[in-house]
C-alpha positions, -999 to 999 in steps of 0.1 A, spaced: -84 -92 566 -96 -80 600 -130 -64 601 -148 -37 619 -172 -42 647 -198 -20 662 -194 -11 699 -223 4 718 -239 16 685 -208 36 675 -182 23 650 -152 7 666 -124 2 641 -102 -28 652 -85 -36 620 -77 -23 585 -100 -20 555 -85 -19 520 -55 -37 505 -33 -6 508 -40 -3 545 -33 -40 551 1 -35 534 9 -5 555 2 -21 589 17 -52 604 -6 -83 606 -6 -81 644 -26 -49 643 1 -32 663 16 1 653 42 -3 625 77 -4 640 96 28 634 131 23 619 159 40 638 181 65 622 161 73 591 178 97 567 160 118 542 177 140 517 160 169 499 170 197 475 141 219 484 124 221 518 96 244 529 101 245 567 64 253 575 72 288 588 78 305 555 114 297 548 128 277 519 158 255 527 181 239 502 202 207 501 193 193 535 194 159 552 167 154 577 175 128 604 146 110 621 147 87 652 118 73 671 93 93 650 110 126 659 132 149 637 166 149 654 187 170 630 187 190 598 221 189 582 237 208 554 251 191 523 287 194 536 279 171 565 262 143 546 277 138 512 285 102 508 265 92 540 237 66 539 203 78 526 170 60 532 148 83 512 161 104 484 136 132 478 158 155 457 140 171 428 108 173 449 94 198 473 95 186 509 74 202 536 56 193 569 25 172 567 -6 194 562 -31 202 589 -68 205 580 -84 225 608 -120 216 598 -128 182 582 -158 159 590 -138 127 587 -166 103 594 -192 118 569 -200 95 541 -227 85 515 -249 56 526 -260 24 509 -285 44 489 -258 68 477 -273 97 496 -256 118 523 -255 99 556 -238 128 574 -222 120 607 -249 97 622 -240 65 605 -231 36 628 -234 6 605 -205 -17 595 -205 0 561 -202 34 578 -172 22 598 -154 9 567 -162 42 549 -148 62 577 -116 41 576 -114 48 539 -119 85 545 -90 85 569 -68 66 545 -73 88 515 -69 119 536 -35 107 548 -25 97 512 -34 133 502 -7 146 526 -28 155 556 -12 141 587 -35 159 612 -72 168 609 -96 185 633 -131 172 631 -157 196 646 -179 171 661 -193 136 657 -195 109 684 -181 83 660 -150 104 656 -137 90 689 -132 53 680 -117 63 647 -93 88 665 -83 62 690 -78 34 665 -54 55 645 -36 67 676 -31 31 687 -18 21 652 -47 -2 644 -56 19 614 -37 42 590 -49 78 590 -42 113 601 -41 121 638 -76 133 647 -88 160 671 -125 160 677 -153 180 693 -175 150 698 -210 166 701 -213 202 689 -233 229 708 -261 238 685 -274 273 690 -311 275 692 -317 308 710 -332 304 745 -338 267 738 -300 262 739 -301 267 776 -290 290 804 -254 300 807 -250 275 835 -266 247 814 -242 256 786 -213 254 809 -225 219 820 -226 209 783 -190 220 778 -179 199 809 -198 170 795 -179 171 762 -146 171 780 -156 141 800 -166 124 767 -131 129 754 -134 161 733 -102 178 722 -120 210 713 -155 225 717 -175 232 686 -202 259 688 -229 268 663 -235 305 668 -252 309 634 -277 292 612 -264 275 581 -254 300 555 -279 281 533 -306 294 557 -293 330 558 -266 326 586 -286 344 613 -272 344 649 -286 316 671 -268 324 704 -268 354 726 -237 372 737 -242 359 772 -245 323 760 -214 326 739 -195 342 768 -205 312 790 -195 286 764 -161 300 756 -152 309 791 -161 274 804 -140 258 777 -110 279 787 -115 268 823 -115 232 811 -84 237 791 -101 234 758 -102 256 727 -134 267 709 -144 266 673 -174 288 664 -195 283 633 -203 320 627 -215 343 600 -224 380 600 -228 395 635 -219 362 652 -183 367 641 -179 398 662 -199 383 691 -177 352 692 -146 373 691 -158 395 719 -165 363 739 -129 353 737 -135 322 716 -105 307 699 -114 303 663 -141 314 638 -152 289 612 -164 302 579 -169 339 587 -188 348 555 -203 383 555 -179 395 583 -170 431 579 -135 446 577 -140 459 612 -149 424 624 -117 411 608 -96 439 624 -111 430 658 -102 394 653 -66 404 645 -65 426 677 -79 398 699 -57 371 683 -87 351 671 -80 326 644 -100 326 612 -107 295 592 -125 306 560 -134 282 532 -126 296 498 -143 270 476 -140 232 482 -170 227 504 -195 244 482 -179 230 450 -182 196 466 -219 201 474 -226 213 439 -207 183 424 -227 159 445 -260 178 445 -282 147 439 -266 128 467 -272 157 492 -306 170 479 -335 159 501 -313 149 531 -317 169 563 -306 205 558 -302 203 520 -330 218 499 -333 231 464 -334 266 479 -303 259 499 -284 249 468 -295 280 450 -282 300 479 -248 282 478 -242 293 442 -246 329 453 -224 323 485 -194 310 467 -182 344 454 -189 358 489 -165 333 503 -139 344 478 -144 380 488 -140 372 525 -107 355 519 -95 384 498 -104 409 526 -89 386 553 -55 384 536 -53 422 536 -61 424 573 -28 430 591 -21 405 618 -51 383 612 -42 346 618 -57 326 590 -56 288 592 -64 261 566 -96 242 569 -117 226 542 -150 216 559 -145 183 539 -177 162 540 -188 132 521 -174 134 486 -145 157 495 -122 133 515 -89 129 498 -94 161 478 -87 184 507 -58 200 489 -82 215 463 -89 242 489 -53 254 485 -60 260 448 -92 279 455 -74 301 481 -46 310 457 -67 313 426 -99 329 439 -89 342 474 -56 358 462 -36 342 489 1 340 483 12 304 478 36 304 507 10 319 530 -13 291 519 13 265 529 20 281 562 -17 283 570 -17 244 569 16 240 587 29 262 615 -1 285 617 -25 255 618 -3 238 645 -4 270 666 -42 272 663 -44 236 675 -21 243 705 4 219 690 31 241 677 57 223 698 48 190 682 38 194 645 36 219 616 73 227 612 103 207 599 126 213 629 145 192 654 124 180 683 91 179 664 72 150 651 85 136 618 54 145 597 70 150 563 55 150 528 68 156 493 52 170 462 61 164 426 64 201 417 68 234 434 36 249 449 52 283 451 53 284 413 24 261 405 -2 256 432 -16 226 414 15 207 427 -5 201 459 -24 174 439 8 155 434 17 141 469 43 113 463 57 108 498 39 107 532 56 102 565 36 106 598 55 104 631 84 87 614 62 60 597 63 61 559 29 53 544 35 64 508 66 66 487 60 67 450 86 95 444 105 74 419 77 54 405 83 26 429 59 3 448 50 22 481 75 16 508 62 13 544 79 16 577 94 -16 590 104 -26 554 139 -20 542 140 6 514 
């Protein structure tokens, strides 16, 4: 088994950790060979845009969906993956997941700062379980060690979702944050460092009250400079910071708790995306309270606040879904303890946020792809797009808990999981 080495103090994944990952990748460490002319048949397909298709054969070549054919065209034709009786849909997109966060040797939260060999292996494991849960793309709002993980996956050295990262976030600290020109320089620095998106903290943690930490002028500078650099902006915002970030022309609001109905309407008018969290992140913190308590930013007072905040998050989502034209994407804020359980957020949104199941699916498919600026590549099962295809044992439109039962995962034409018929997982490059 190849290992993981530390490069410049930041993890550099050069191999695969875990038996399942070794089985999924070729021993050379190169990307698995994609089979040509893969054919998938399905009785039920959610196309990612809100439509339900029946009795289709999906053709894949070179990692791209080349055709979607009706039953009359393929009866009797060769089939590589028979997914009839399952629900087939595009691979999910998590717009907010801290993929490199993990628990350290002492079992306590290590956050995003870990650079040891153990941290590297844990990050690789996070990527693997996230992919196995059906998430073929994630957006990580900032950590320097996201970059080697992102690049290792992109090169096929490691199995995981494609990753977009903000590298180093802009932490709002009032005047200490810097002048508008200094903020612009910070944004340019992140682009040079390889950032796919700019993350901005415009509010305190909600555990600390969520007060605004950037002025309107500072937000204007950050989001304007990002646009000039061809980058999107994700803004951690609560209360008044939601309106300020929207007025600044920022791309997407993360969390948004305590936003007013007027704030939500303004977001809809401006085309600003909202990424609320309906439950998983706080539920995960409460589940792993002892592992977080006492680490930076996590106090007994903060945990008491989170218990009060959870119903506020539910209320925000309930108001958001009633706001005409508001673009709501799917993000979990998955941190240590939540990786691989990202789909629990779907259940929270439907059960507690009163989101329609189809809308929940679309938020993690075509809407999520649109927010990432990747609608022409992922998020929909359609010819010309990446073959990111998953299958569930059950129908999430009738039973949202079906999102827990992902039995087939294909990313860019490579099959990483296929237990649809109780078989040993089948991987790309291996004859089915």
